All heavy atoms as an XYZ file, in Angstrom:
810
protein
N     -28.153     37.592      3.451
C     -27.413     36.342      3.332
C     -27.552     35.862      1.901
O     -28.611     35.773      1.282
C     -28.056     35.278      4.306
C     -27.374     33.937      4.297
S     -28.182     32.901      5.493
C     -26.818     32.008      6.036
N     -26.418     35.517      1.317
C     -26.336     35.049     -0.083
C     -26.845     33.633     -0.195
O     -26.459     32.792      0.646
C     -24.905     35.225     -0.623
N     -27.582     33.352     -1.276
C     -28.033     32.006     -1.489
C     -26.938     31.229     -2.232
O     -26.358     31.728     -3.137
C     -29.345     32.062     -2.285
C     -30.000     30.743     -2.435
C     -31.287     30.885     -3.204
C     -31.956     29.550     -3.353
N     -33.200     29.629     -4.076
N     -26.669     30.019     -1.716
C     -25.717     29.167     -2.386
C     -26.281     28.590     -3.671
O     -27.355     28.078     -3.747
C     -25.298     28.048     -1.402
C     -24.178     27.232     -1.914
C     -23.684     26.252     -0.921
C     -22.536     25.452     -1.482
N     -22.027     24.447     -0.655
N     -25.379     28.661     -4.694
C     -25.799     28.257     -5.993
C     -25.068     26.882     -6.293
O     -23.973     26.667     -5.946
C     -25.408     29.253     -7.084
C     -26.096     30.526     -6.798
C     -25.705     28.708     -8.480
C     -25.695     31.676     -7.740
N     -25.766     25.991     -6.899
C     -25.229     24.672     -7.267
C     -25.836     23.587     -6.516
O     -26.769     23.749     -5.717
N     -25.381     22.402     -6.825
C     -25.946     21.228     -6.150
C     -25.532     21.134     -4.652
O     -24.415     21.567     -4.356
C     -25.421     19.934     -6.820
C     -25.958     19.691     -8.211
C     -25.491     18.429     -8.763
N     -24.057     18.476     -9.136
C     -23.266     17.498     -9.480
N     -23.802     16.318     -9.516
N     -22.004     17.670     -9.751
N     -26.360     20.565     -3.870
C     -25.946     20.341     -2.435
C     -24.812     19.355     -2.399
O     -24.644     18.464     -3.289
C     -27.207     19.804     -1.767
C     -28.103     19.366     -2.834
C     -27.683     20.068     -4.127
N     -23.898     19.477     -1.398
C     -22.823     18.527     -1.221
C     -23.292     17.136     -1.008
O     -24.254     16.901     -0.282
C     -21.889     18.994     -0.089
C     -21.064     20.227     -0.319
C     -20.301     20.552      0.975
C     -20.127     20.107     -1.511
N     -22.637     16.160     -1.596
C     -22.952     14.745     -1.420
C     -22.559     14.392      0.024
O     -21.483     14.804      0.490
C     -22.117     13.921     -2.449
C     -22.301     12.449     -2.354
C     -23.452     12.091     -3.194
C     -23.596     10.534     -3.241
N     -24.850     10.149     -3.761
N     -23.460     13.693      0.717
C     -23.200     13.263      2.075
C     -22.327     12.015      1.964
O     -22.646     11.025      1.384
C     -24.524     12.914      2.783
C     -24.240     12.392      4.225
C     -25.390     14.192      2.854
N     -21.169     12.114      2.622
C     -20.162     11.001      2.645
C     -19.896     10.665      4.128
O     -19.646     11.512      4.884
C     -18.815     11.504      1.961
C     -19.000     11.935      0.537
C     -17.801     10.351      2.033
C     -19.356     10.884     -0.432
N     -19.955      9.368      4.407
C     -19.667      8.898      5.722
C     -18.157      8.860      5.950
O     -17.487      7.904      5.364
C     -20.271      7.523      5.949
C     -20.020      6.897      7.325
O     -19.273      7.547      8.157
O     -20.495      5.823      7.594
N     -17.551      9.735      6.697
C     -16.120      9.810      6.861
C     -15.562      8.522      7.546
O     -14.444      8.118      7.190
C     -15.799     11.025      7.681
C     -17.086     11.458      8.266
C     -18.196     10.805      7.488
N     -16.248      7.953      8.422
C     -15.801      6.657      9.081
C     -15.669      5.575      8.092
O     -14.697      4.795      8.141
C     -16.664      6.343     10.312
C     -16.558      7.366     11.440
C     -15.103      7.545     11.932
O     -14.414      6.517     12.131
O     -14.669      8.671     12.114
N     -16.664      5.383      7.215
C     -16.613      4.347      6.227
C     -15.458      4.643      5.254
O     -14.732      3.719      4.923
C     -17.922      4.311      5.427
C     -17.900      3.386      4.215
S     -17.661      1.686      4.610
C     -19.278      1.194      4.884
N     -15.266      5.901      4.895
C     -14.219      6.296      4.028
C     -12.826      5.907      4.619
O     -11.968      5.448      3.984
C     -14.260      7.728      3.654
C     -13.399      8.289      2.508
C     -13.643      7.449      1.256
C     -13.637      9.678      2.293
N     -12.704      6.243      5.897
C     -11.465      5.833      6.671
C     -11.187      4.361      6.602
O     -10.067      3.933      6.348
C     -11.500      6.318      8.086
C     -11.310      7.766      8.351
C     -11.417      8.017      9.861
C     -11.461      9.473     10.166
N     -11.617      9.710     11.610
N     -12.198      3.559      6.833
C     -12.041      2.101      6.833
C     -11.645      1.607      5.444
O     -10.749      0.753      5.312
C     -13.339      1.381      7.271
C     -13.594      1.547      8.752
C     -14.694      0.583      9.269
N     -15.975      0.862      8.648
C     -16.932      1.708      9.058
N     -16.698      2.474     10.095
N     -18.096      1.763      8.454
N     -12.199      2.202      4.427
C     -11.879      1.732      3.078
C     -10.472      2.156      2.713
O      -9.761      1.403      2.123
C     -12.845      2.347      2.049
C     -14.322      1.900      2.078
C     -15.217      2.741      1.284
C     -14.481      0.466      1.760
N     -10.083      3.384      3.033
C      -8.733      3.829      2.749
C      -7.687      3.055      3.570
O      -6.634      2.817      3.011
C      -8.609      5.328      3.057
N      -8.009      2.623      4.759
C      -7.040      1.950      5.606
C      -6.781      0.533      5.077
O      -5.779     -0.070      5.443
C      -7.535      1.911      7.039
O      -8.634      0.964      7.238
N      -7.604      0.000      4.285
C      -7.352     -1.333      3.697
C      -6.881     -1.195      2.209
O      -6.960     -2.061      1.418
C      -8.535     -2.281      3.774
C      -9.757     -1.801      3.077
C      -8.810     -2.664      5.238
C     -10.919     -2.795      2.909
N      -6.458      0.066      1.865
C      -5.826      0.364      0.548
C      -6.726      0.242     -0.589
O      -6.305     -0.022     -1.754
C      -4.544     -0.480      0.356
C      -3.556     -0.501      1.484
S      -3.064      1.160      2.012
C      -2.593      0.790      3.604
N      -8.049      0.517     -0.380
C      -8.954      0.564     -1.601
C      -8.445      1.748     -2.513
O      -7.959      2.726     -2.048
C     -10.365      0.851     -1.186
S     -11.161     -0.550     -0.321
N      -8.606      1.486     -3.789
C      -8.269      2.553     -4.761
C      -9.286      3.681     -4.657
O     -10.366      3.499     -4.088
C      -8.262      1.990     -6.155
O      -9.570      1.609     -6.574
C      -7.271      0.818     -6.326
N      -8.951      4.837     -5.188
C      -9.880      5.936     -5.244
C     -11.143      5.494     -5.964
O     -12.266      5.861     -5.605
C      -9.243      7.152     -5.884
C      -8.143      7.770     -5.066
S      -8.616      8.332     -3.487
C      -9.372      9.924     -3.959
N     -10.972      4.812     -7.124
C     -12.107      4.379     -7.834
C     -13.036      3.450     -7.066
O     -14.269      3.571     -7.101
C     -11.657      3.641     -9.204
C     -11.060      4.585    -10.181
C      -9.545      4.961     -9.808
O      -8.934      4.354     -8.983
O      -9.083      5.866    -10.442
N     -12.422      2.517     -6.341
C     -13.250      1.598     -5.486
C     -14.018      2.374     -4.376
O     -15.164      2.113     -4.200
C     -12.373      0.523     -4.868
C     -11.774     -0.406     -5.824
C     -10.593     -1.295     -5.283
O      -9.971     -0.889     -4.306
O     -10.340     -2.351     -5.881
N     -13.310      3.254     -3.760
C     -13.988      4.057     -2.649
C     -15.144      4.928     -3.252
O     -16.154      4.947     -2.683
C     -12.946      4.941     -1.966
C     -11.963      4.136     -1.103
S     -10.914      5.183     -0.102
C      -9.792      5.790     -1.276
N     -14.837      5.540     -4.467
C     -15.888      6.300     -5.010
C     -17.067      5.527     -5.399
O     -18.254      5.912     -5.212
C     -15.281      7.022     -6.282
N     -16.866      4.309     -5.902
C     -17.987      3.399     -6.233
C     -18.777      3.037     -5.007
O     -20.047      3.106     -5.025
C     -17.419      2.138     -6.924
C     -18.480      1.161     -7.316
N     -19.297      1.340     -8.363
C     -18.836     -0.016     -6.719
C     -20.167      0.290     -8.429
N     -19.889     -0.459     -7.426
N     -18.123      2.661     -3.953
C     -18.774      2.240     -2.739
C     -19.541      3.446     -2.109
O     -20.639      3.275     -1.632
C     -17.802      1.662     -1.739
C     -17.277      0.298     -2.301
C     -18.364      1.451     -0.348
C     -16.128     -0.321     -1.577
N     -18.881      4.631     -2.172
C     -19.482      5.781     -1.546
C     -20.524      6.494     -2.495
O     -21.159      7.435     -2.078
C     -18.433      6.783     -1.139
C     -17.353      6.276     -0.229
S     -18.039      5.500      1.288
C     -18.519      6.903      2.193
N     -20.656      5.947     -3.690
C     -21.598      6.513     -4.702
C     -21.341      7.984     -4.944
O     -22.197      8.824     -4.813
C     -23.027      6.273     -4.208
C     -24.047      6.527     -5.322
O     -23.764      6.317     -6.501
N     -25.235      6.920     -4.986
N     -20.028      8.257     -5.243
C     -19.734      9.657     -5.623
C     -18.567      9.537     -6.647
O     -18.172      8.453     -7.060
C     -19.226     10.421     -4.381
S     -17.680      9.798     -3.656
N     -18.059     10.698     -7.012
C     -16.964     10.735     -7.972
C     -15.622     10.755     -7.277
O     -15.501     11.121     -6.097
C     -17.036     11.962     -8.885
O     -16.776     13.106     -8.122
N     -14.596     10.316     -8.004
C     -13.181     10.394     -7.516
C     -12.895     11.833     -7.188
O     -12.254     12.106     -6.156
C     -12.226      9.713     -8.486
C     -10.762     10.030     -8.073
C     -12.466      8.238     -8.645
N     -13.325     12.701     -8.057
C     -13.039     14.144     -7.813
C     -13.590     14.610     -6.481
O     -12.926     15.380     -5.750
C     -13.674     15.003     -8.913
C     -12.868     14.926    -10.229
O     -11.699     14.462    -10.216
O     -13.417     15.296    -11.259
N     -14.809     14.175     -6.098
C     -15.376     14.511     -4.815
C     -14.462     14.029     -3.685
O     -14.174     14.819     -2.767
C     -16.788     13.904     -4.646
O     -17.641     14.482     -5.685
C     -17.346     14.129     -3.283
N     -13.942     12.839     -3.786
C     -13.130     12.344     -2.742
C     -11.776     13.099     -2.679
O     -11.311     13.475     -1.614
C     -12.832     10.834     -2.930
C     -14.031      9.967     -2.876
C     -13.609      8.457     -3.108
C     -14.759     10.077     -1.560
N     -11.237     13.328     -3.829
C      -9.958     14.113     -3.889
C     -10.077     15.558     -3.363
O      -9.258     16.042     -2.643
C      -9.371     14.087     -5.293
C      -8.863     12.735     -5.732
C      -8.436     12.626     -7.189
O      -8.800     13.612     -7.979
O      -7.769     11.695     -7.535
N     -11.220     16.168     -3.770
C     -11.415     17.573     -3.354
C     -11.789     17.787     -1.889
O     -11.366     18.738     -1.309
C     -12.493     18.216     -4.266
C     -12.032     18.332     -5.687
O     -10.897     18.417     -6.026
N     -12.977     18.378     -6.615
N     -12.577     16.836     -1.391
C     -13.091     17.034     -0.005
C     -12.434     16.223      1.020
O     -12.466     16.611      2.236
C     -14.594     16.799      0.010
C     -15.326     17.794     -0.796
C     -16.833     17.487     -0.866
N     -17.419     17.186      0.407
C     -18.564     16.541      0.541
N     -19.274     16.149     -0.572
N     -19.030     16.253      1.718
N     -11.756     15.118      0.656
C     -11.292     14.134      1.666
C      -9.855     13.696      1.485
O      -9.462     12.628      2.061
C     -12.189     12.886      1.675
C     -13.670     13.232      1.985
C     -14.624     13.388      1.042
C     -14.024     13.419      3.363
C     -15.960     13.707      1.354
C     -15.390     13.742      3.695
C     -16.300     13.881      2.645
N      -9.105     14.367      0.732
C      -7.706     13.939      0.445
C      -6.881     13.707      1.688
O      -6.142     12.723      1.784
C      -6.995     14.820     -0.550
O      -6.863     16.126     -0.042
N      -6.947     14.628      2.603
C      -6.183     14.523      3.873
C      -6.654     13.310      4.685
O      -5.854     12.617      5.237
C      -6.236     15.799      4.641
C      -5.345     16.899      4.066
C      -3.887     16.487      3.921
O      -3.318     15.961      4.935
O      -3.283     16.704      2.858
N      -7.964     13.162      4.818
C      -8.498     12.047      5.573
C      -8.067     10.699      4.963
O      -7.644      9.779      5.673
C     -10.032     12.109      5.594
C     -10.767     11.041      6.327
C     -11.944     11.594      7.094
C     -11.272      9.964      5.334
N      -8.123     10.676      3.637
C      -7.682      9.372      2.914
C      -6.236      9.137      3.135
O      -5.794      8.027      3.413
C      -8.057      9.517      1.462
C      -9.606      9.388      1.304
C      -7.406      8.359      0.615
C     -10.095      9.754     -0.097
N      -5.405     10.166      2.979
C      -3.943     10.032      3.196
C      -3.660      9.512      4.596
O      -2.809      8.646      4.773
C      -3.284     11.347      2.953
C      -1.772     11.392      3.057
C      -1.238     12.741      2.752
C       0.267     12.788      2.863
N       0.797     14.091      2.600
N      -4.247     10.145      5.613
C      -4.023      9.722      7.000
C      -4.501      8.258      7.194
O      -3.814      7.447      7.874
C      -4.777     10.660      7.912
C      -4.516     10.319      9.381
C      -5.247     11.275     10.312
O      -5.473     12.452      9.935
O      -5.587     10.815     11.414
N      -5.662      7.920      6.709
C      -6.181      6.529      6.878
C      -5.313      5.435      6.188
O      -5.097      4.382      6.680
C      -7.642      6.460      6.404
N      -4.768      5.831      4.995
C      -3.888      4.913      4.329
C      -2.589      4.689      5.093
O      -2.031      3.655      5.195
C      -3.586      5.381      2.876
C      -4.751      5.115      1.985
C      -4.416      5.516      0.509
N      -5.515      5.045     -0.325
C      -5.745      5.521     -1.520
N      -4.956      6.493     -2.001
N      -6.710      5.062     -2.294
N      -2.061      5.815      5.674
C      -0.853      5.699      6.530
C      -1.130      4.821      7.712
O      -0.277      3.943      8.041
C      -0.384      7.057      7.007
O       0.062      7.799      5.891
N      -2.256      4.944      8.361
C      -2.612      4.147      9.511
C      -2.702      2.645      9.018
O      -2.319      1.745      9.787
C      -3.905      4.642     10.115
C      -3.700      5.899     10.922
O      -2.645      6.170     11.283
N      -4.770      6.639     11.041
N      -3.311      2.457      7.875
C      -3.453      1.061      7.376
C      -2.084      0.404      7.154
O      -1.809     -0.689      7.485
N      -1.146      1.193      6.573
C       0.196      0.690      6.320
C       0.920      0.437      7.619
O       1.693     -0.607      7.777
C       1.009      1.720      5.502
C       0.658      1.864      4.064
C       1.433      2.906      3.392
C       0.978      3.124      1.948
N       1.756      4.135      1.245
N       0.723      1.289      8.642
C       1.340      1.006      9.934
C       0.772     -0.314     10.543
O       1.546     -1.116     11.120
C       1.112      2.155     10.936
C       1.950      3.367     10.588
S       1.780      4.697     11.819
C       0.142      5.365     11.423
N      -0.530     -0.535     10.432
C      -1.101     -1.771     10.903
C      -0.509     -2.961     10.193
O      -0.157     -3.980     10.814
C      -2.631     -1.759     10.697
O      -3.202     -0.752     11.576
N      -0.424     -2.899      8.862
C       0.120     -3.983      8.133
C       1.570     -4.281      8.503
O       1.941     -5.458      8.706
C       0.079     -3.654      6.622
C       0.606     -4.678      5.618
C      -0.051     -6.013      5.818
C       0.485     -4.206      4.232
N       2.336     -3.235      8.657
C       3.777     -3.347      9.086
C       3.857     -4.050     10.447
O       4.655     -4.939     10.683
C       4.447     -2.033      9.107
C       5.963     -2.157      9.295
C       6.590     -0.772      9.209
N       6.194      0.009      8.027
C       6.792      0.015      6.897
N       7.928     -0.582      6.760
N       6.370      0.755      5.893
N       2.974     -3.644     11.398
C       2.964     -4.239     12.728
C       2.606     -5.720     12.676
O       3.233     -6.546     13.324
C       1.893     -3.473     13.562
C       1.846     -3.881     14.990
C       0.919     -3.032     15.906
N      -0.265     -2.455     15.263
C      -0.292     -1.171     14.802
N       0.721     -0.308     14.974
N      -1.428     -0.734     14.237
N       1.649     -6.057     11.825
C       1.311     -7.528     11.662
C       2.434     -8.262     11.023
O       2.663     -9.436     11.371
C       0.099     -7.669     10.788
C      -1.157     -7.045     11.471
C      -1.439     -6.916     12.821
C      -2.250     -6.426     10.785
N      -2.639     -6.308     13.006
C      -3.177     -5.931     11.793
C      -2.565     -6.210      9.466
C      -4.368     -5.310     11.463
C      -3.744     -5.570      9.149
C      -4.626     -5.137     10.136
N       3.129     -7.652     10.126
C       4.341     -8.348      9.509
C       5.398     -8.588     10.583
O       5.983     -9.669     10.620
C       4.881     -7.529      8.387
C       4.070     -7.542      7.145
C       4.653     -6.683      6.016
O       5.109     -5.502      6.271
N       4.618     -7.144      4.798
N       5.706     -7.599     11.385
C       6.625     -7.707     12.438
C       6.291     -8.855     13.426
O       7.108     -9.640     13.833
C       6.893     -6.438     13.174
C       7.795     -5.512     12.497
C       7.453     -4.350     11.937
C       9.196     -5.614     12.143
N       8.531     -3.682     11.386
C       9.586     -4.517     11.477
C      10.165     -6.662     12.442
C      10.933     -4.342     11.021
C      11.406     -6.475     12.031
C      11.800     -5.376     11.319
N       4.966     -8.905     13.738
C       4.522     -9.935     14.641
C       4.721    -11.321     13.974
O       5.107    -12.269     14.632
C       3.057     -9.768     15.019
C       2.806     -8.577     15.963
C       3.638     -8.613     17.191
O       3.735     -9.731     17.821
O       4.202     -7.565     17.567
N       4.421    -11.456     12.662
C       4.591    -12.736     11.938
C       6.100    -13.075     11.928
O       6.440    -14.274     12.070
C       3.996    -12.674     10.561
N       6.966    -12.040     11.720
C       8.366    -12.300     11.712
C       8.890    -12.855     13.043
O       9.666    -13.753     13.146
C       9.162    -11.007     11.374
S       9.077    -10.538      9.617
N       8.362    -12.258     14.103
C       8.752    -12.634     15.508
C       8.363    -14.083     15.794
O       8.942    -14.759     16.585
C       8.249    -11.678     16.470
C       8.927    -10.305     16.431
C       8.671     -9.418     17.657
C       7.219     -9.142     17.899
N       7.011     -8.120     18.910
N       7.303    -14.506     15.127
C       6.840    -15.909     15.293
C       7.608    -16.895     14.385
O       7.310    -18.024     14.386
C       5.318    -15.973     14.986
C       4.504    -15.278     16.059
C       3.041    -15.298     15.742
C       2.272    -14.531     16.781
N       0.867    -14.387     16.442
N       8.506    -16.377     13.563
C       9.372    -17.266     12.740
C       8.967    -17.452     11.328
O       9.352    -18.379     10.657
N       8.088    -16.597     10.750
C       7.687    -16.709      9.387
C       8.912    -16.404      8.524
O       9.237    -15.212      8.271
C       6.507    -15.773      9.121
C       6.011    -15.840      7.654
O       6.675    -15.997      6.737
N       4.649    -15.796      7.601
N       9.532    -17.433      7.968
C      10.769    -17.266      7.291
C      10.600    -16.455      5.980
O      11.524    -15.624      5.634
C      11.475    -18.653      6.931
O      10.560    -19.409      6.140
N       9.510    -16.574      5.274
C       9.351    -15.771      4.079
C       9.299    -14.256      4.370
O       9.907    -13.466      3.713
C       8.084    -16.262      3.301
N       8.571    -13.930      5.470
C       8.472    -12.497      5.834
C       9.827    -12.038      6.421
O      10.231    -10.941      6.212
C       7.406    -12.316      6.854
C       6.087    -11.885      6.319
C       4.989    -11.736      7.425
C       6.159    -10.567      5.576
N      10.497    -12.912      7.123
C      11.887    -12.552      7.600
C      12.782    -12.155      6.418
O      13.488    -11.125      6.492
C      12.484    -13.640      8.422
C      11.917    -13.849      9.788
C      12.374    -15.156     10.432
C      12.298    -12.653     10.754
N      12.784    -12.959      5.333
C      13.604    -12.712      4.192
C      13.170    -11.435      3.522
O      13.970    -10.585      3.213
C      13.573    -13.909      3.253
C      14.228    -15.124      3.836
C      14.151    -13.535      1.868
C      14.024    -16.409      3.156
N      11.864    -11.275      3.324
C      11.340    -10.111      2.669
C      11.652     -8.844      3.424
O      12.118     -7.840      2.868
C       9.815    -10.195      2.428
C       9.303     -9.141      1.605
C       9.299     -9.042      0.311
C       8.701     -7.886      2.070
N       8.668     -7.834     -0.106
C       8.294     -7.125      0.973
C       8.394     -7.370      3.374
C       7.682     -5.931      1.104
C       7.808     -6.196      3.469
C       7.458     -5.454      2.343
N      11.470     -8.832      4.749
C      11.663     -7.629      5.522
C      13.219     -7.351      5.547
O      13.585     -6.161      5.573
C      11.153     -7.872      7.010
C       9.676     -7.949      7.086
S       8.818     -6.498      6.708
C       8.726     -5.732      8.333
N      14.045     -8.397      5.574
C      15.472     -8.122      5.486
C      15.871     -7.429      4.170
O      16.700     -6.512      4.147
N      15.236     -7.857      3.062
C      15.553     -7.189      1.799
C      14.990     -5.721      1.740
O      15.653     -4.866      1.269
C      14.837     -7.986      0.667
C      15.501     -9.314      0.374
C      14.784    -10.088     -0.704
C      15.359    -11.453     -0.973
N      14.629    -12.179     -1.931
N      13.836     -5.562      2.363
C      13.197     -4.209      2.303
C      13.950     -3.238      3.218
O      14.123     -2.049      2.886
C      11.761     -4.320      2.766
C      10.905     -5.100      1.793
C      10.932     -4.537      0.365
O      10.719     -3.363      0.160
N      11.203     -5.403     -0.583
N      14.372     -3.677      4.391
C      14.790     -2.722      5.453
C      16.365     -2.845      5.712
O      16.902     -1.962      6.343
C      14.015     -2.937      6.726
C      12.561     -2.655      6.511
N      12.058     -1.399      6.371
C      11.467     -3.512      6.414
C      10.747     -1.484      6.164
N      10.394     -2.726      6.236
N      16.915     -3.959      5.336
C      18.337     -4.132      5.622
C      19.210     -4.169      4.401
O      20.434     -4.419      4.565
C      18.507     -5.370      6.469
C      17.728     -5.485      7.776
C      17.921     -6.850      8.437
C      18.157     -4.369      8.708
N      18.657     -3.997      3.243
C      19.440     -3.974      2.010
C      19.965     -5.398      1.648
O      20.901     -5.544      0.824
N      19.342     -6.444      2.152
C      19.824     -7.783      1.904
C      19.327     -8.220      0.533
O      18.242     -7.775      0.081
C      19.327     -8.745      2.987
C      19.925     -8.399      4.368
C      19.293     -9.220      5.460
O      18.157     -9.751      5.326
N      19.914     -9.291      6.548
N      20.080     -8.967     -0.186
C      19.708     -9.427     -1.504
C      20.012    -10.912     -1.668
O      20.768    -11.527     -0.874
C      20.492     -8.706     -2.655
O      21.876     -8.937     -2.433
C      20.203     -7.224     -2.571
N      19.399    -11.536     -2.643
C      19.782    -12.926     -3.014
C      20.922    -12.772     -3.926
O      20.841    -12.178     -5.018
C      18.573    -13.604     -3.729
C      17.410    -13.851     -2.837
O      17.645    -14.177     -1.678
O      16.250    -13.769     -3.328
N      22.061    -13.378     -3.635
C      23.259    -13.286     -4.448
C      23.500    -14.643     -5.045
O      23.469    -15.665     -4.336
C      24.508    -12.840     -3.665
C      24.343    -11.460     -3.240
C      25.660    -10.996     -2.527
C      25.522     -9.548     -2.017
N      26.632     -9.089     -1.256
N      23.710    -14.693     -6.283
C      23.943    -15.932     -6.997
C      25.392    -15.833     -7.455
O      25.712    -14.874     -8.178
C      23.053    -16.182     -8.161
C      21.569    -16.321     -7.693
C      20.695    -16.501     -8.876
O      21.028    -16.337    -10.010
N      19.437    -16.922     -8.606
N      26.162    -16.825     -7.124
C      27.550    -16.860     -7.557
C      27.641    -17.761     -8.752
O      27.128    -18.881     -8.726
C      28.522    -17.288     -6.476
C      28.605    -16.237     -5.383
C      29.579    -16.600     -4.327
O      30.618    -17.265     -4.724
O      29.411    -16.254     -3.132
N      28.232    -17.278     -9.799
C      28.409    -18.106    -10.997
C      29.876    -18.430    -11.127
O      30.739    -17.562    -10.970
C      27.978    -17.369    -12.263
C      26.490    -16.929    -12.276
C      26.212    -16.107    -13.575
C      25.617    -18.190    -12.306
N      30.122    -19.673    -11.408
C      31.494    -20.041    -11.625
C      31.608    -20.943    -12.887
O      30.665    -21.702    -13.131
C      32.178    -20.718    -10.466
O      31.480    -21.915    -10.153
N      32.663    -20.832    -13.556
C      32.822    -21.699    -14.731
C      34.206    -22.147    -14.755
O      35.138    -21.470    -14.447
C      32.499    -20.877    -16.000
N      34.337    -23.412    -15.115
C      35.689    -23.962    -15.241
C      36.003    -24.058    -16.719
O      35.298    -24.497    -17.535
C      35.734    -25.366    -14.604
N      37.188    -23.461    -17.038
C      37.575    -23.459    -18.433
C      38.914    -24.311    -18.435
O      39.862    -24.078    -17.717
C      37.915    -21.997    -18.972
C      36.622    -21.211    -18.877
C      38.480    -22.095    -20.357
C      36.809    -19.792    -19.260
N      38.896    -25.285    -19.254
C      40.062    -26.156    -19.332
C      40.749    -25.902    -20.661
O      40.088    -25.581    -21.691
C      39.705    -27.608    -19.156
O      38.810    -27.992    -20.172
N      42.031    -26.040    -20.704
C      42.778    -25.928    -21.962
C      42.607    -27.222    -22.747
O      43.183    -28.226    -22.373
C      44.223    -25.632    -21.668
C      44.400    -24.255    -21.121
O      43.635    -23.381    -21.357
N      45.427    -24.066    -20.351
N      41.840    -27.164    -23.735
C      41.633    -28.317    -24.602
C      42.317    -28.001    -25.905
O      42.011    -26.966    -26.578
C      40.152    -28.623    -24.858
C      39.465    -28.874    -23.458
C      39.927    -29.791    -25.781
C      37.935    -29.042    -23.530
N      43.198    -28.935    -26.282
C      43.949    -28.724    -27.554
C      43.215    -29.646    -28.569
O      43.179    -30.845    -28.402
C      45.393    -29.051    -27.381
C      46.192    -28.783    -28.531
C      47.678    -28.942    -28.242
C      48.529    -28.552    -29.441
N      49.926    -28.827    -29.159
N      42.870    -29.049    -29.618
C      42.195    -29.829    -30.725
C      43.210    -29.776    -31.892
O      43.590    -28.761    -32.335
C      40.815    -29.228    -31.099
C      39.937    -29.195    -29.854
C      40.239    -29.982    -32.267
C      38.588    -28.530    -30.137
N      43.486    -30.897    -32.366
C      44.439    -30.994    -33.436
C      43.734    -31.544    -34.682
O      42.929    -32.302    -34.773
C      45.662    -31.913    -33.139
C      46.449    -31.293    -32.055
C      47.677    -32.138    -31.782
O      48.208    -32.820    -32.642
O      48.130    -31.996    -30.607
């Protein structure tokens, strides 16, 4: 049996990492909390982080829809812009009169 060379792998709690990723912590923030490098997270946990961030986004979207259904007008406007292509249109008009200066 060959002996493994190098440092032992850093022990990372995957459940804690999932919770951090699901609330959109940056890689730097997660690395700091987990006491490891960003490279460690990217090399060993990129799929877990990607999945947890997707789940966090789905939860956020669900909460937004619930707030919209309760009549949150700001969220209704924002969601309409994001998903329905709605925009704020400003119409400008100017009246030009024929002024004769002698």
